[in-house]
N, C-alpha and C positions, 0 to 999 in steps of 0.2 A: 630701865635696872641698873643701882647700884654697883661698885664696882666691888664689891666685896662677893654678891651674887653671881657674877661673871664671874672669877677667880673657881666659886666652888664649883659652878658649872662647867668650865673647862677640867676640872682637876679630876670630875664625874665622868667626863667624855675621853681621858686618860688611862682611867681605871677601869673605865667600859672594852676599850677597844685592847687593853694589855692582856686583861682573862680572855678575848675573844684570839688572841693573838695562840697565847697560851693554849687555852681549847685546840686550835688547830693544828697545834703541833702535837700535842697528847695523840690526835688522832691519826696523825700519821705516823707514830714511832713505831720503829723495828716490833714484828710479835715477838713473844718470849723464846726461846729456843726453847725446841720441844725431842721428844726421842724419836730416833731413826731404826731404821733397817739397816745394818752393814751386812757385807757380801763378800763372802771370801773364793775368790778363784784359784784353782788350783788347777796346773799343768801341767802333766804326767812327761817329765823330760828322761832323755838318755844324753845325757850330756849338752849338747848344744843343741836337740836337734827333739821334737816333740816323740813319743813314745808313739809306736806303729803297731798297734795289736792284731793285723792279718796277721804275724811271723813273715813277713814277705822282708822285713827290714834288719839286717844283724846288725850287733854292737859287739863290742870288745868291754870286757871286767879286767881289774884291776890283775885277776894271773893271765893274760893276755888270751883265755877264752874268747869265744865267739859264741851269740848266743841270739836268739829272736824273744820275744812274748807274746802268747797268744791269752793269756788273761791276765788281767791287774785290778787286785780289788780289797777295799781294806777298809775299816771303822774312824773316824775321826769323832771324838765324842768332846763332854764335859769343856764347853770351851767357856772362856773368860776374858775380861777383859783388865787391863792394868793402865795403871800412869805411873810413870818415877817406881816401877818394883813395888805398886799400893794397889788391891785388888779394890776394881770399883762397878763392876761386874760380870757376871755366872748367868749366863741363859740357860734358863730350865730345863730337864727334860732334851738336851742338846745331843743327838746320836745322829749321824751321816754315815750313809753307807757312800762314797764312792766307787765308782765303777766307770773305770776306761771306755768301755764299750758303750755307758749311755753317760756322754757330754752333758743332758741334764745334771745329776748325779755328781758334776765339779764344779758346782754354782752352790754355796752354802749359804745361806740367808738365813742373817741373827735380827731378830724383831725384837722393837721395844727395849733400846739400846739406850740407856740414859746422857742426854746431851752431855759434851763435853770434849775434851782430847784426851787421846791415848794414846801410848808410847808401845805397846805391844799386843799382844792376845797369847794366851797360851790353850792348847788342848791335849787331848787322850788319842796316843792311837792304841784303837783297842776297845774294848768292852768292859768298862768297872765290874766288881765281883757282886753287886747286889741286884746287876740284871741277867748275869751270869747264872745267876741261883733265882731266877723270880719265873719260871716256868716258862708256857708259850704267849710269844710277843708279838705287836703288829709294827708295821712298819718297816721302818729301814732294820726294825729288829727282828724280821718275821721269820723265821727257820727256812722258809721257803727261797730265799735270796740266797740259799746255798751258800752261806756264811757258818754254817753250824754244824758242829761233831756229835749225832745223836749218841754215838756210843760213850761220850762222854760229859755229854749236857753241858758242852760251854761252846762260845761263840770262837771265831776264827778269827781273828782278829785283820792279817793280813793275807794275801794271798796271792802267788806270782805260777804261773804257766807258762815253757814254751820247747823251746830246740834249741840243741846243743850236741854240735858234734865232738863237747867232752866226755858229754855223758855216757856212762855206760850200758844206759840202759837201752834195750832191740829197739825202740822207736827214737833213741836220740833224747829222750824226755828231761825233762827236770821241774820238778813239784816244789815248793813252799810254802805250805799252810802252817801259818804259826799264830799259837794259839798261849792258854793257859792265863789261872787267873789266880794261885795262889801263893801268897806269901812263903808258908810252911813248909813248903816240899821245895822250895826254889825251880818255882814254874812261870812265875810270874814274868809276861811278854808284854803288859802295856805298857806305855811308856808315854811320859809328859814331852811336849814340845814347845820351844817358847821363838815363834815372832817376833823378832825386835827390829822395830818400824828405822834402827838410825836417825839418820837428820832429820828423819820427817814424823810429822805427828797423825793422827788418824783425827779428823776434826765430824763428833757424828752432832746430826743436826736434822729434825726431819722435812726441815727446806733443803738438804743438798743431801746428795749421791755421796756414801762411801761405802769404798772397794778397797778393798786387801789384796792383792796379786801373790800369790805362791805359788814355787815352782817345787816339782817333789824329784826327785834324778835316783833314778834305779840301778845307775850305776855306782854311786853309792852305797847301795842295797847289798852290795858287794866288794867293798872294801873302805868304807872309813864305820866305829876303828877295826874294823873285824877282817881280814881279807878272806873271803867265801867262793870256796876254789869248787865249780860242779865237778871237775874228777874226784875230787874228795869225799864230796857226797853231791844225788845228785837227787835227792826223795827225804824229806823233813815234814811228815802229817802227825807228829805229836808231842805235845809240850815238852818241855826241858829239853837239856840237850843243847846241840846245833839250834834251836828253834832260839832261845836267850842270845846266840850270837847273831841272828838275823835280826834279833827285838835290837839290841841295842844298833846296828846300823841302822835300819827304816826310823830309830829314835832324830838320826844326822841325814838325815835323805829330805828333809823341808830349807827352801831357803825362801827369806824373802826377796818379791823382786820388784813392787812398787806400790805406792797407791793413790786413788783418786778419793779427790775434796774436790769433785765438782756441781758447782750451782744445778739445781733444775731449769 
């Protein structure tokens, strides 16, 4: 074989080896990012301790009134994910009923979130006007869940009940059932909440676990921004008036705790 043929054969061998290496590299490339499920873990607390719905534990509100909690339920709806203030994803048909008596309901799963990084999540406490006037519903919005006023054809957005020696009721009870969705007559108790992740980012990819932990503090229900005294009023079961004071407070009871971005 002459020298030129030897050189050509060598070049062909090098080219074949290069293509083979390139193909091997392509075969082992990282898979493309895919959508994933994000979970929001809600923990109902009273200050630094978890809420005890048995009524055996007493707490003290900002009016120095002791109280217990026998029932705590509320709606979370219209979940949206943001990056630096820009809306990136809205979960369709997102209605969740959180019930302290059923811990499974404090775990909210949001499927099909597009891959990427997110800096905050927003959601509504309550049920939007469209669903309030849509007749009989199912799932979380089933009236059988005990969160619907049949007399006014509207949902109860937030419900807390318990006992307090500050109450003037014969059985020392307090009952706050908060709802109302109409802007025109100043009864709209829906409130949007934004949970900002601080210096953390929520990374969504189908190959990893994405989990947001949020605290819901019932002490803030009595203090921020409005001081709610059980002695001043122990019952609220209609839209408007004091219901809006409590609605403004439950808008502030949620706070970011931490994020899990763990590989599966």
